[in-house]
Z-matrix of the N, CA and C atoms (Angstrom, degrees):
N
C 1 1.473
C 2 1.529 1 109.19
N 3 1.315 2 115.46 1 124.40
C 4 1.463 3 119.28 2 -177.75
C 5 1.521 4 110.63 3 -75.85
N 6 1.309 5 114.52 4 144.66
C 7 1.465 6 120.07 5 179.53
C 8 1.523 7 109.71 6 -83.63
N 9 1.318 8 116.89 7 134.86
C 10 1.461 9 121.91 8 179.70
C 11 1.530 10 109.73 9 -66.93
N 12 1.311 11 114.61 10 129.60
C 13 1.463 12 120.14 11 -179.70
C 14 1.526 13 109.57 12 -78.04
N 15 1.307 14 115.38 13 123.57
C 16 1.471 15 119.91 14 -179.66
C 17 1.531 16 109.70 15 -79.74
N 18 1.332 17 115.27 16 127.38
C 19 1.463 18 120.45 17 -179.53
C 20 1.527 19 110.01 18 -75.61
N 21 1.315 20 116.37 19 127.18
C 22 1.457 21 121.66 20 178.34
C 23 1.519 22 109.21 21 -96.15
N 24 1.302 23 116.55 22 119.28
C 25 1.455 24 120.31 23 -177.28
C 26 1.522 25 111.65 24 -87.83
N 27 1.312 26 114.26 25 138.93
C 28 1.450 27 120.44 26 174.22
C 29 1.527 28 109.14 27 -78.02
N 30 1.330 29 115.98 28 155.07
C 31 1.466 30 118.17 29 -178.20
C 32 1.521 31 111.02 30 -151.70
N 33 1.319 32 114.56 31 160.69
C 34 1.454 33 122.59 32 167.27
C 35 1.525 34 107.75 33 -98.16
N 36 1.326 35 116.34 34 152.41
C 37 1.454 36 121.12 35 170.06
C 38 1.521 37 108.01 36 -118.81
N 39 1.315 38 115.73 37 139.25
C 40 1.458 39 120.74 38 179.28
C 41 1.521 40 108.89 39 -125.86
N 42 1.329 41 115.72 40 116.96
C 43 1.460 42 122.04 41 177.11
C 44 1.536 43 107.44 42 -95.99
N 45 1.330 44 115.99 43 114.98
C 46 1.461 45 121.82 44 -173.66
C 47 1.524 46 111.22 45 -104.43
N 48 1.320 47 116.06 46 142.29
C 49 1.457 48 122.11 47 -177.72
C 50 1.526 49 112.14 48 -59.87
N 51 1.338 50 116.34 49 -44.52
C 52 1.464 51 119.00 50 -176.59
C 53 1.516 52 111.75 51 -159.55
N 54 1.337 53 116.09 52 -164.57
C 55 1.457 54 121.75 53 -174.56
C 56 1.522 55 113.19 54 -61.21
N 57 1.331 56 117.35 55 -41.47
C 58 1.464 57 120.80 56 -176.17
C 59 1.526 58 110.61 57 -60.14
N 60 1.328 59 116.31 58 -51.51
C 61 1.453 60 120.47 59 179.95
C 62 1.533 61 110.90 60 -63.66
N 63 1.328 62 115.54 61 -40.47
C 64 1.468 63 119.92 62 -179.81
C 65 1.527 64 111.18 63 -60.07
N 66 1.336 65 116.43 64 -49.42
C 67 1.470 66 119.87 65 -179.44
C 68 1.525 67 111.35 66 -64.53
N 69 1.321 68 117.07 67 -38.22
C 70 1.461 69 121.34 68 179.39
C 71 1.533 70 110.32 69 -62.59
N 72 1.323 71 116.56 70 -50.83
C 73 1.465 72 121.63 71 -178.06
C 74 1.525 73 110.75 72 -66.04
N 75 1.318 74 116.90 73 -38.15
C 76 1.460 75 121.16 74 -177.93
C 77 1.526 76 110.92 75 -64.80
N 78 1.328 77 117.32 76 -48.00
C 79 1.467 78 119.60 77 179.94
C 80 1.520 79 111.12 78 -70.19
N 81 1.323 80 116.55 79 -35.55
C 82 1.471 81 120.46 80 176.48
C 83 1.526 82 109.90 81 -59.52
N 84 1.317 83 116.25 82 -42.91
C 85 1.463 84 121.51 83 178.69
C 86 1.527 85 111.09 84 -58.45
N 87 1.325 86 116.44 85 -42.45
C 88 1.464 87 120.84 86 -178.86
C 89 1.520 88 111.85 87 -70.87
N 90 1.333 89 116.75 88 -39.36
C 91 1.454 90 121.19 89 -177.88
C 92 1.527 91 112.37 90 -69.99
N 93 1.320 92 117.26 91 -40.38
C 94 1.462 93 120.97 92 -175.90
C 95 1.529 94 112.99 93 -79.87
N 96 1.317 95 117.49 94 -18.50
C 97 1.459 96 122.39 95 -179.86
C 98 1.532 97 110.03 96 51.86
N 99 1.290 98 115.39 97 60.70
C 100 1.459 99 122.50 98 -175.61
C 101 1.525 100 111.31 99 -65.68
N 102 1.323 101 115.70 100 146.37
C 103 1.463 102 120.58 101 179.70
C 104 1.527 103 111.71 102 -74.85
N 105 1.337 104 116.20 103 -23.02
C 106 1.460 105 121.57 104 177.73
C 107 1.528 106 108.81 105 -102.06
N 108 1.320 107 116.86 106 134.57
C 109 1.459 108 119.20 107 178.74
C 110 1.529 109 110.31 108 -69.16
N 111 1.306 110 115.51 109 156.66
C 112 1.462 111 121.03 110 -176.43
C 113 1.520 112 109.50 111 -135.02
N 114 1.324 113 115.30 112 129.13
C 115 1.456 114 121.30 113 177.73
C 116 1.525 115 108.74 114 -109.08
N 117 1.314 116 116.00 115 128.32
C 118 1.460 117 120.96 116 -175.51
C 119 1.521 118 110.97 117 -106.58
N 120 1.321 119 114.78 118 143.60
C 121 1.461 120 121.68 119 176.32
C 122 1.521 121 107.97 120 -127.49
N 123 1.322 122 116.79 121 118.47
C 124 1.459 123 122.10 122 178.15
C 125 1.529 124 108.62 123 -91.23
N 126 1.336 125 116.50 124 109.71
C 127 1.458 126 120.49 125 -177.21
C 128 1.528 127 112.48 126 -77.70
N 129 1.333 128 116.91 127 -17.76
C 130 1.468 129 122.41 128 177.25
C 131 1.528 130 112.30 129 51.99
N 132 1.330 131 114.97 130 46.63
C 133 1.462 132 120.32 131 179.26
C 134 1.517 133 110.98 132 76.01
N 135 1.306 134 116.18 133 -153.21
C 136 1.461 135 120.23 134 176.53
C 137 1.505 136 114.75 135 100.13
N 138 1.323 137 117.17 136 -11.23
C 139 1.459 138 118.98 137 175.42
C 140 1.517 139 113.87 138 90.99
N 141 1.322 140 114.76 139 172.04
C 142 1.458 141 121.30 140 -176.14
C 143 1.532 142 112.08 141 -64.81
N 144 1.316 143 117.10 142 -33.15
C 145 1.466 144 119.63 143 179.76
C 146 1.523 145 111.25 144 -65.36
N 147 1.325 146 116.71 145 -30.76
C 148 1.458 147 121.22 146 177.14
C 149 1.526 148 110.43 147 -65.05
N 150 1.341 149 116.08 148 -42.11
C 151 1.460 150 120.56 149 175.40
C 152 1.522 151 110.15 150 -60.68
N 153 1.313 152 115.94 151 -48.43
C 154 1.458 153 120.88 152 -175.50
C 155 1.523 154 111.62 153 -59.90
N 156 1.317 155 116.74 154 -47.06
C 157 1.465 156 119.89 155 -179.08
C 158 1.527 157 111.51 156 -64.58
N 159 1.310 158 116.66 157 -37.26
C 160 1.470 159 120.16 158 179.29
C 161 1.523 160 110.98 159 -68.43
N 162 1.327 161 116.80 160 -39.86
C 163 1.457 162 120.47 161 179.93
C 164 1.527 163 111.56 162 -65.90
N 165 1.318 164 116.44 163 -36.46
C 166 1.465 165 120.44 164 -177.02
C 167 1.527 166 112.45 165 -64.59
N 168 1.323 167 117.36 166 -28.43
C 169 1.466 168 120.05 167 -177.82
C 170 1.523 169 112.45 168 -105.36
N 171 1.329 170 116.91 169 0.18
C 172 1.461 171 120.11 170 -177.50
C 173 1.527 172 110.66 171 -81.79
N 174 1.325 173 116.33 172 135.40
C 175 1.467 174 121.33 173 -178.31
C 176 1.530 175 111.19 174 -71.27
N 177 1.339 176 115.61 175 149.80
C 178 1.459 177 121.56 176 179.47
C 179 1.522 178 113.64 177 -102.44
N 180 1.313 179 117.66 178 -4.10
C 181 1.460 180 122.06 179 -172.32
C 182 1.530 181 112.13 180 -56.29
N 183 1.341 182 115.26 181 124.53
C 184 1.473 183 123.55 182 176.83
C 185 1.528 184 113.72 183 60.40
N 186 1.313 185 116.15 184 18.51
C 187 1.469 186 120.31 185 178.83
C 188 1.528 187 109.07 186 -97.13
N 189 1.313 188 116.98 187 122.35
C 190 1.471 189 121.78 188 179.95
C 191 1.523 190 110.05 189 -72.34
N 192 1.321 191 115.77 190 -44.35
C 193 1.469 192 120.60 191 -179.35
C 194 1.515 193 109.26 192 -163.63
N 195 1.332 194 114.76 193 155.19
C 196 1.459 195 121.25 194 175.65
C 197 1.528 196 108.70 195 -114.28
N 198 1.313 197 115.67 196 124.90
C 199 1.457 198 121.76 197 174.13
C 200 1.524 199 108.35 198 -96.68
N 201 1.304 200 116.76 199 131.66
C 202 1.454 201 122.13 200 179.15
C 203 1.526 202 106.88 201 -118.16
N 204 1.330 203 116.95 202 106.29
C 205 1.466 204 121.69 203 -174.16
C 206 1.526 205 108.92 204 -103.19
N 207 1.330 206 116.05 205 112.88
C 208 1.457 207 120.96 206 -175.14
C 209 1.532 208 110.57 207 -129.79
N 210 1.325 209 115.91 208 163.60
C 211 1.464 210 122.92 209 172.74
C 212 1.522 211 109.08 210 -93.59
N 213 1.329 212 116.09 211 148.76
C 214 1.455 213 120.21 212 -179.22
C 215 1.511 214 114.25 213 -92.34
N 216 1.344 215 117.82 214 -16.36
C 217 1.461 216 120.67 215 -172.53
C 218 1.522 217 113.08 216 -65.01
N 219 1.332 218 116.94 217 -29.92
C 220 1.458 219 120.14 218 -177.86
C 221 1.535 220 111.18 219 -60.18
N 222 1.340 221 116.86 220 -35.40
C 223 1.469 222 120.75 221 -178.24
C 224 1.527 223 111.77 222 -69.31
N 225 1.317 224 116.41 223 -20.96
C 226 1.472 225 120.94 224 179.44
C 227 1.521 226 111.29 225 -95.45
N 228 1.331 227 116.24 226 -39.18
C 229 1.465 228 120.96 227 -170.85
C 230 1.524 229 114.55 228 -87.37
N 231 1.312 230 118.35 229 -24.57
C 232 1.457 231 120.51 230 -172.42
C 233 1.533 232 111.34 231 -117.93
N 234 1.300 233 116.34 232 130.84
C 235 1.465 234 122.92 233 -177.16
C 236 1.528 235 110.59 234 -61.42
N 237 1.308 236 115.22 235 133.25
C 238 1.453 237 120.87 236 176.60
C 239 1.520 238 114.54 237 87.29
N 240 1.339 239 117.64 238 -15.55
C 241 1.458 240 119.96 239 -175.59
C 242 1.530 241 112.57 240 -73.03
N 243 1.320 242 117.38 241 -25.32
C 244 1.468 243 119.49 242 177.83
C 245 1.522 244 110.21 243 -63.29
N 246 1.331 245 116.58 244 -42.07
C 247 1.460 246 120.34 245 177.90
C 248 1.526 247 111.04 246 -65.25
N 249 1.308 248 116.44 247 -37.48
C 250 1.464 249 120.42 248 179.25
C 251 1.527 250 110.71 249 -69.36
N 252 1.328 251 115.97 250 -35.18
C 253 1.461 252 119.63 251 175.57
C 254 1.531 253 110.09 252 -64.55
N 255 1.326 254 116.82 253 -40.67
C 256 1.462 255 120.22 254 178.25
C 257 1.526 256 111.27 255 -62.37
N 258 1.313 257 116.84 256 -38.97
C 259 1.462 258 120.31 257 177.78
C 260 1.529 259 110.64 258 -62.91
N 261 1.329 260 116.24 259 -40.81
C 262 1.462 261 120.47 260 177.91
C 263 1.525 262 110.67 261 -65.93
N 264 1.317 263 116.49 262 -43.24
C 265 1.466 264 121.01 263 177.57
C 266 1.524 265 111.08 264 -59.91
N 267 1.318 266 115.86 265 -48.73
C 268 1.462 267 120.20 266 -177.79
C 269 1.529 268 111.24 267 -61.90
N 270 1.324 269 116.41 268 -36.81
C 271 1.462 270 120.01 269 178.94
C 272 1.531 271 110.70 270 -65.65
N 273 1.337 272 116.41 271 -44.84
C 274 1.466 273 120.67 272 179.60
C 275 1.530 274 110.52 273 -63.09
N 276 1.320 275 116.85 274 -42.20
C 277 1.465 276 121.31 275 179.06
C 278 1.522 277 110.78 276 -62.53
N 279 1.331 278 116.28 277 -41.10
C 280 1.458 279 120.99 278 178.83
C 281 1.533 280 111.06 279 -62.56
N 282 1.321 281 117.02 280 -44.04
C 283 1.468 282 120.61 281 178.73
C 284 1.520 283 110.66 282 -61.70
N 285 1.326 284 116.51 283 -40.83
C 286 1.460 285 120.59 284 -178.19
C 287 1.525 286 111.83 285 -67.86
N 288 1.323 287 116.64 286 -37.81
C 289 1.465 288 120.57 287 179.95
C 290 1.525 289 112.20 288 -73.87
N 291 1.320 290 116.43 289 -26.74
C 292 1.462 291 120.77 290 -176.16
C 293 1.521 292 113.33 291 -76.96
N 294 1.326 293 116.59 292 -15.12
C 295 1.454 294 119.89 293 -177.44
C 296 1.510 295 113.77 294 85.91
N 297 1.338 296 116.93 295 4.23
C 298 1.470 297 120.61 296 175.91
C 299 1.526 298 109.00 297 -76.83
N 300 1.303 299 116.85 298 -169.91
C 301 1.465 300 121.01 299 178.17
C 302 1.526 301 109.60 300 -56.05
N 303 1.333 302 118.32 301 121.82
C 304 1.462 303 120.03 302 -177.77
C 305 1.519 304 113.03 303 -64.60
N 306 1.319 305 115.44 304 141.81
C 307 1.459 306 123.38 305 177.11
C 308 1.523 307 107.32 306 -111.77
N 309 1.315 308 115.68 307 110.08
C 310 1.462 309 121.32 308 -172.81
C 311 1.523 310 108.79 309 -103.89
N 312 1.315 311 115.60 310 105.55
C 313 1.461 312 121.32 311 -175.48
C 314 1.530 313 110.22 312 -85.48
N 315 1.324 314 115.40 313 125.62
C 316 1.469 315 122.46 314 176.42
C 317 1.522 316 107.44 315 -114.26
N 318 1.333 317 116.57 316 120.16
C 319 1.463 318 120.82 317 -177.82
C 320 1.522 319 109.60 318 -113.86
N 321 1.331 320 115.69 319 116.10
C 322 1.462 321 121.84 320 174.83
C 323 1.517 322 108.10 321 -93.51
N 324 1.325 323 116.01 322 118.29
C 325 1.460 324 121.27 323 -171.77
C 326 1.533 325 109.87 324 -121.00
N 327 1.338 326 119.28 325 113.30
C 328 1.460 327 125.55 326 11.15
C 329 1.526 328 114.72 327 -84.06
N 330 1.372 329 116.81 328 -29.10
C 331 1.460 330 118.80 329 -176.19
C 332 1.522 331 110.48 330 -162.97
N 333 1.337 332 115.70 331 178.10
C 334 1.462 333 120.54 332 -178.75
C 335 1.523 334 111.65 333 -68.63
N 336 1.334 335 116.77 334 -28.96
C 337 1.469 336 119.24 335 179.51
C 338 1.531 337 110.95 336 -60.63
N 339 1.322 338 116.18 337 -36.17
C 340 1.465 339 120.18 338 176.10
C 341 1.529 340 110.30 339 -63.44
N 342 1.332 341 117.16 340 -43.87
C 343 1.468 342 120.37 341 177.73
C 344 1.519 343 111.49 342 -62.80
N 345 1.323 344 116.54 343 -35.97
C 346 1.462 345 120.58 344 178.37
C 347 1.533 346 110.32 345 -59.29
N 348 1.316 347 116.47 346 -43.83
C 349 1.465 348 120.44 347 178.68
C 350 1.523 349 111.30 348 -62.21
N 351 1.314 350 117.08 349 -34.46
C 352 1.466 351 121.02 350 -179.53
C 353 1.528 352 112.55 351 -68.24
N 354 1.311 353 118.27 352 -13.77
C 355 1.462 354 121.14 353 175.71
C 356 1.524 355 111.90 354 -69.48
N 357 1.313 356 117.82 355 -13.95
C 358 1.456 357 122.35 356 -177.87
C 359 1.524 358 110.12 357 -106.82
N 360 1.316 359 116.08 358 144.65
C 361 1.466 360 120.65 359 -176.58
C 362 1.528 361 112.86 360 -76.05
N 363 1.348 362 117.01 361 -14.70
C 364 1.468 363 120.45 362 -176.73
C 365 1.524 364 113.40 363 -86.10
N 366 1.309 365 116.39 364 -14.19
C 367 1.466 366 118.23 365 -173.81
C 368 1.521 367 111.17 366 -71.64
N 369 1.337 368 115.20 367 129.25
C 370 1.456 369 121.70 368 -178.38
C 371 1.532 370 111.32 369 -132.70
N 372 1.308 371 116.65 370 35.58
C 373 1.449 372 120.13 371 176.64
C 374 1.514 373 115.16 372 89.76
N 375 1.338 374 118.00 373 14.77
C 376 1.456 375 121.77 374 178.84
C 377 1.534 376 110.76 375 -65.29
N 378 1.328 377 115.45 376 169.47
C 379 1.456 378 120.92 377 174.68
C 380 1.526 379 108.95 378 -56.15
N 381 1.326 380 116.47 379 125.81
C 382 1.457 381 121.50 380 -171.77
C 383 1.524 382 112.13 381 -62.71
N 384 1.325 383 117.33 382 -48.96
C 385 1.468 384 120.08 383 -177.42
C 386 1.524 385 111.33 384 -62.34
N 387 1.319 386 117.15 385 -45.13
C 388 1.460 387 120.72 386 179.37
C 389 1.520 388 111.37 387 -63.36
N 390 1.321 389 116.47 388 -38.15
C 391 1.456 390 120.66 389 -179.37
C 392 1.530 391 111.07 390 -66.61
N 393 1.325 392 116.67 391 -42.70
C 394 1.466 393 120.94 392 179.58
C 395 1.524 394 111.00 393 -62.42
N 396 1.319 395 116.65 394 -39.21
C 397 1.468 396 120.40 395 -179.83
C 398 1.534 397 111.07 396 -73.63
N 399 1.312 398 116.47 397 -47.45
C 400 1.471 399 120.60 398 -174.32
C 401 1.523 400 112.78 399 -75.70
N 402 1.318 401 117.56 400 -47.12
C 403 1.462 402 121.23 401 -172.55
C 404 1.528 403 113.52 402 -90.24
N 405 1.328 404 117.13 403 -28.51
C 406 1.460 405 119.52 404 -178.66
C 407 1.522 406 112.93 405 -100.18
N 408 1.319 407 116.40 406 -10.05
C 409 1.455 408 120.57 407 173.11
C 410 1.511 409 115.95 408 81.43
N 411 1.326 410 117.84 409 19.74
C 412 1.461 411 119.94 410 177.60
C 413 1.529 412 110.68 411 -84.39
N 414 1.319 413 115.76 412 149.40
C 415 1.464 414 121.19 413 -179.70
C 416 1.523 415 110.84 414 -65.64
N 417 1.319 416 115.47 415 -42.08
C 418 1.459 417 121.85 416 178.71
C 419 1.521 418 108.35 417 -160.14
N 420 1.317 419 117.18 418 -180.00
C 421 1.462 420 120.76 419 -176.94
C 422 1.522 421 111.90 420 -67.82
N 423 1.337 422 117.00 421 -32.49
C 424 1.462 423 120.12 422 179.57
C 425 1.525 424 111.96 423 -64.37
N 426 1.337 425 116.49 424 -38.79
C 427 1.467 426 119.35 425 179.41
C 428 1.531 427 110.60 426 -68.48
N 429 1.323 428 117.14 427 -31.88
C 430 1.460 429 121.37 428 174.53
C 431 1.528 430 110.11 429 -65.34
N 432 1.325 431 116.32 430 -46.93
C 433 1.463 432 121.06 431 -175.96
C 434 1.529 433 112.59 432 -66.54
N 435 1.319 434 117.02 433 -26.05
C 436 1.464 435 120.40 434 -177.09
C 437 1.531 436 113.21 435 -95.31
N 438 1.324 437 117.46 436 0.83
C 439 1.462 438 121.57 437 -177.22
C 440 1.528 439 110.37 438 -72.78
N 441 1.328 440 117.01 439 113.22
C 442 1.456 441 121.34 440 -178.33
C 443 1.525 442 112.36 441 -72.95
N 444 1.327 443 117.30 442 -14.08
C 445 1.469 444 121.99 443 -179.72
C 446 1.523 445 111.37 444 -104.59
N 447 1.326 446 116.93 445 28.56
C 448 1.454 447 120.83 446 -173.69
C 449 1.532 448 112.22 447 -63.80
N 450 1.320 449 117.74 448 -33.68
C 451 1.464 450 119.40 449 178.17
C 452 1.525 451 110.37 450 -63.70
N 453 1.330 452 116.75 451 -41.97
C 454 1.461 453 120.89 452 178.67
C 455 1.530 454 110.43 453 -63.73
N 456 1.321 455 116.66 454 -44.35
C 457 1.472 456 120.62 455 179.96
C 458 1.522 457 110.88 456 -59.51
N 459 1.310 458 116.53 457 -41.31
C 460 1.460 459 121.01 458 -176.44
C 461 1.524 460 113.32 459 -84.71
N 462 1.325 461 116.29 460 -0.22
C 463 1.464 462 119.96 461 178.84
C 464 1.524 463 111.88 462 -133.28
N 465 1.312 464 116.17 463 37.79
C 466 1.462 465 122.08 464 176.81
C 467 1.527 466 109.32 465 -149.84
N 468 1.317 467 116.26 466 166.77
C 469 1.471 468 122.26 467 179.02
C 470 1.533 469 112.76 468 54.37
N 471 1.313 470 115.30 469 41.76
C 472 1.456 471 120.12 470 177.87
C 473 1.511 472 114.72 471 89.89
N 474 1.332 473 117.73 472 -11.78
C 475 1.466 474 121.44 473 177.05
C 476 1.531 475 109.01 474 -85.22
N 477 1.324 476 117.30 475 150.84
C 478 1.455 477 118.56 476 -177.04
C 479 1.523 478 111.84 477 -164.87
N 480 1.324 479 115.49 478 145.87
C 481 1.465 480 120.10 479 173.16
C 482 1.525 481 110.58 480 -64.76
N 483 1.322 482 117.62 481 -25.52
C 484 1.466 483 120.82 482 177.79
C 485 1.526 484 110.44 483 -65.02
N 486 1.330 485 116.77 484 -37.80
C 487 1.469 486 120.56 485 176.08
C 488 1.515 487 109.57 486 -64.12
N 489 1.316 488 116.37 487 -43.27
C 490 1.462 489 121.43 488 179.66
C 491 1.527 490 111.23 489 -61.20
N 492 1.327 491 116.27 490 -48.41
C 493 1.464 492 120.67 491 -177.66
C 494 1.528 493 111.47 492 -63.71
N 495 1.323 494 116.44 493 -37.44
C 496 1.465 495 120.34 494 179.52
C 497 1.525 496 111.85 495 -71.19
N 498 1.340 497 116.61 496 -21.61
C 499 1.467 498 121.24 497 -177.32
C 500 1.524 499 112.64 498 -85.16
N 501 1.318 500 116.92 499 -18.48
C 502 1.457 501 120.16 500 -174.65
C 503 1.522 502 111.85 501 -70.52
N 504 1.327 503 114.89 502 136.45
C 505 1.463 504 121.73 503 176.36
C 506 1.530 505 108.35 504 -95.13
N 507 1.317 506 116.33 505 107.90
C 508 1.458 507 119.52 506 -175.48
C 509 1.523 508 112.72 507 -69.23
N 510 1.335 509 116.26 508 -21.52
C 511 1.470 510 118.33 509 177.93
C 512 1.531 511 111.63 510 -75.01
N 513 1.334 512 117.07 511 -6.26
C 514 1.457 513 121.02 512 178.35
C 515 1.526 514 113.02 513 -102.25
N 516 1.316 515 117.80 514 1.46
C 517 1.458 516 120.85 515 -175.70
C 518 1.527 517 110.96 516 -68.82
N 519 1.303 518 115.91 517 127.38
C 520 1.456 519 121.92 518 175.85
C 521 1.527 520 111.11 519 -69.71
N 522 1.326 521 116.12 520 -39.95
C 523 1.460 522 122.38 521 179.97
C 524 1.518 523 109.57 522 -119.79
N 525 1.330 524 115.16 523 139.58
C 526 1.463 525 120.81 524 172.82
C 527 1.520 526 108.68 525 -132.12
N 528 1.332 527 115.52 526 134.63
C 529 1.461 528 121.24 527 176.20
C 530 1.522 529 108.97 528 -113.02
N 531 1.322 530 116.21 529 120.03
C 532 1.453 531 121.11 530 174.31
C 533 1.524 532 106.95 531 -94.13
N 534 1.318 533 118.15 532 123.84
C 535 1.446 534 119.92 533 -171.94
C 536 1.519 535 112.52 534 -136.57
N 537 1.333 536 115.16 535 152.56
C 538 1.462 537 123.04 536 172.31
C 539 1.520 538 107.73 537 -129.49
N 540 1.322 539 115.66 538 148.90
C 541 1.467 540 121.08 539 -175.32
C 542 1.523 541 110.69 540 -125.32
N 543 1.328 542 115.25 541 134.33
C 544 1.458 543 122.30 542 166.62
C 545 1.523 544 105.96 543 -110.60
N 546 1.309 545 115.46 544 94.88
C 547 1.462 546 120.73 545 -171.87
C 548 1.530 547 111.98 546 -63.84
N 549 1.315 548 117.14 547 -38.06
C 550 1.468 549 120.31 548 -176.90
C 551 1.529 550 111.70 549 -66.88
N 552 1.330 551 116.41 550 -32.43
C 553 1.462 552 120.16 551 179.27
C 554 1.529 553 112.41 552 -96.56
N 555 1.335 554 116.97 553 1.78
C 556 1.467 555 122.19 554 -176.95
C 557 1.529 556 110.72 555 54.21
N 558 1.323 557 115.51 556 47.24
C 559 1.456 558 120.95 557 -178.06
C 560 1.522 559 111.65 558 -119.52
N 561 1.311 560 114.83 559 139.17
C 562 1.467 561 121.45 560 174.16
C 563 1.518 562 108.16 561 -129.52
N 564 1.311 563 116.03 562 131.92
C 565 1.456 564 121.28 563 173.81
C 566 1.525 565 108.00 564 -112.76
N 567 1.330 566 115.81 565 133.33
C 568 1.461 567 120.79 566 -171.54
C 569 1.524 568 110.81 567 -130.45
N 570 1.311 569 115.12 568 137.71
C 571 1.463 570 122.13 569 172.26
C 572 1.529 571 107.14 570 -122.69
N 573 1.325 572 117.01 571 119.40
C 574 1.466 573 122.16 572 -174.07
C 575 1.524 574 111.35 573 -106.87
N 576 1.330 575 115.53 574 132.78
C 577 1.459 576 121.50 575 174.58
C 578 1.522 577 108.97 576 -128.55
N 579 1.336 578 116.76 577 156.45
C 580 1.455 579 120.05 578 176.30
C 581 1.520 580 109.89 579 -150.85
N 582 1.331 581 115.34 580 156.23
C 583 1.456 582 121.25 581 -179.95
C 584 1.526 583 108.73 582 -134.57
N 585 1.314 584 116.30 583 116.95
C 586 1.461 585 120.55 584 -175.99
C 587 1.525 586 112.52 585 -59.46
N 588 1.322 587 117.45 586 -32.43
C 589 1.468 588 119.39 587 -177.45
C 590 1.526 589 112.63 588 -66.96
N 591 1.345 590 116.50 589 -14.85
C 592 1.463 591 119.68 590 178.89
C 593 1.537 592 112.51 591 -86.96
N 594 1.335 593 117.02 592 -15.20
C 595 1.460 594 119.88 593 -178.75
C 596 1.525 595 109.63 594 -68.19
N 597 1.327 596 115.95 595 129.19
C 598 1.457 597 120.99 596 -178.63
C 599 1.513 598 113.76 597 95.97
N 600 1.328 599 118.39 598 4.73
C 601 1.458 600 121.20 599 -177.40
C 602 1.528 601 113.29 600 -94.88
N 603 1.305 602 118.01 601 6.70
C 604 1.461 603 123.15 602 -178.61
C 605 1.531 604 111.00 603 65.11
N 606 1.281 605 115.36 604 97.90
C 607 1.456 606 120.81 605 179.59
C 608 1.511 607 110.52 606 -175.24
N 609 1.317 608 116.00 607 -178.49
C 610 1.456 609 121.17 608 179.54
C 611 1.524 610 109.12 609 -165.73
N 612 1.306 611 115.91 610 149.95
C 613 1.461 612 121.06 611 171.89
C 614 1.525 613 111.16 612 -105.51
N 615 1.338 614 115.90 613 28.15
C 616 1.465 615 120.44 614 -178.61
C 617 1.525 616 111.75 615 -65.05
N 618 1.332 617 117.13 616 -17.36
C 619 1.459 618 119.94 617 175.01
C 620 1.529 619 111.22 618 -57.35
N 621 1.332 620 116.55 619 -30.05
C 622 1.464 621 120.26 620 179.38
C 623 1.527 622 111.09 621 -65.51
N 624 1.314 623 116.28 622 -35.69
C 625 1.460 624 121.42 623 177.00
C 626 1.527 625 110.16 624 -61.96
N 627 1.324 626 116.36 625 -48.87
C 628 1.468 627 121.47 626 178.97
C 629 1.529 628 110.65 627 -62.79
N 630 1.327 629 116.89 628 -44.29
C 631 1.456 630 121.31 629 -176.22
C 632 1.531 631 112.04 630 -63.66
N 633 1.317 632 117.04 631 -42.62
C 634 1.467 633 120.08 632 -179.33
C 635 1.520 634 111.16 633 -68.67
N 636 1.330 635 117.44 634 -41.38
C 637 1.469 636 119.50 635 177.68
C 638 1.526 637 110.33 636 -62.02
N 639 1.321 638 116.86 637 -42.67
C 640 1.474 639 120.27 638 -179.48
C 641 1.526 640 112.21 639 -66.10
N 642 1.321 641 116.27 640 -26.75
C 643 1.471 642 120.48 641 179.90
C 644 1.523 643 112.31 642 -69.29
N 645 1.336 644 115.93 643 -20.32
C 646 1.469 645 120.09 644 179.04
C 647 1.523 646 111.23 645 -101.06
């Protein structure tokens, strides 16, 4: 009697900076009903070195690509973090050049809270914390960060990720990933570039995350 061959599913992995990003990506995954499975990792802060150490020991088996979603403000606000960010960048670039599982770095500058505000049509660069409390109705920033339904909040009642994506200035992106996809072979090839002078200019390359998911 022949043994039934177990089908191995390909997947994406998403390493999230903290609870807000994790809840957003998790609900987005459920709402979009993606054809490719997605495994999420909540890094719960810890800095760029925490990402790097986790990536170094993480298995690549059946993984199409790894998305690493981080905030850029830490590299500006905290001593030594710029060097740690460079180490993370260099590691991702090395993986991409080697032909191994691509590491697609997404940098939200200054942070995800800024991107959250961009989901609304009224946002015009106001103080992020004040805007989240006044316009979104949260008690404080902590209650916003812990909201497990954050994707729904940012994609209902006139709010939308489409508004956010249309608001992003691509000339301000600190990191850019140039990528090609072979959908039939579940392959992605990535070339990553970055420019230090763009860090701190308020921007994000999160559009690449949306674009790659939509391509599958």
